[in-house]
C-alpha positions in Angstrom: 97.5 89.0 108.0 96.1 92.5 108.3 99.4 94.2 108.4 100.1 96.3 105.6 104.1 96.7 105.6 104.8 95.7 101.7 104.9 98.9 99.6 102.4 98.9 96.8 104.3 98.8 93.5 102.6 99.2 89.6 103.7 95.3 89.4 100.7 94.9 91.9 98.4 96.1 89.1 99.7 93.7 86.3 96.3 92.0 85.7 94.1 95.2 86.4 92.4 97.4 84.0 92.6 101.2 83.8 91.9 103.3 86.0 93.1 101.0 88.6 96.9 101.8 89.3 99.0 102.9 92.1 98.5 106.6 91.2 94.7 106.1 91.1 94.6 104.4 94.6 96.6 107.3 95.6 94.4 110.0 94.4 91.3 108.3 96.0 93.0 108.1 99.3 94.0 111.7 99.1 90.4 112.9 97.7 88.6 111.1 100.5 91.1 111.7 103.2 91.7 108.1 103.7 94.0 106.2 106.1 93.4 102.6 105.4 90.9 100.1 104.0 90.7 96.6 105.7 88.9 93.6 104.0 87.5 90.9 106.3 86.1 88.6 103.8 82.7 88.0 102.0 81.4 91.6 101.6 82.9 93.0 104.9 85.3 96.3 104.6 86.2 98.9 107.0 87.0 102.3 105.5 89.2 104.4 107.8 89.7 108.1 107.3 92.6 109.8 108.4 91.4 111.0 111.8 90.6 107.3 112.4 86.9 107.8 112.0 85.0 105.2 109.9 84.2 106.5 106.2 80.6 105.5 106.0 78.9 104.4 102.8 76.0 106.7 101.4 73.0 104.1 100.5 75.0 101.2 101.4 77.4 101.7 98.7 80.7 103.5 98.6 81.6 106.1 96.0 82.4 104.3 92.8 86.0 105.0 92.9 86.7 103.4 96.4 84.2 100.6 95.2 86.8 99.9 92.4 89.6 99.6 95.0 87.4 97.2 97.0 87.0 95.0 93.9 90.6 94.9 93.4 91.7 94.1 96.9 89.2 91.2 96.9 90.5 89.7 93.1 94.2 90.0 94.4 93.4 88.9 98.0 94.8 92.0 99.6 93.6 92.3 103.2 94.5 95.9 103.9 96.0 99.1 102.0 97.4 101.7 104.3 98.3 105.2 103.3 101.2 106.9 105.3 103.1 110.0 104.4 102.2 109.9 100.7 103.2 106.1 100.3 100.9 102.9 99.8 101.3 99.8 101.8 99.7 96.6 101.3 99.2 93.3 103.3 100.9 90.2 102.1 98.8 87.9 99.9 97.6 84.8 101.7 98.7 81.5 99.7 95.9 79.6 98.5 94.9 76.4 100.8 96.6 73.3 98.7 99.4 75.2 97.6 
């Protein structure tokens, strides 16, 4: 569930509003030197820097650009986004129960 082996594409942003895009997420990962973001459900996230240290939120909130990515992950049911060698990967979207 938390593996991130599917390359993120522009099609993943079909229902998203600007500035959310593959380019935007790549720029945020570069800007904050992030390696991955994991979503555990509810309001629980883990944001990891490239040196494997946690990226700690300031005043209990992440910067606005990271918060946009967290909202996107919740809305699209993405459990993990990973950035490796300039390429973004995401986890598979879990099926809804009853479908």
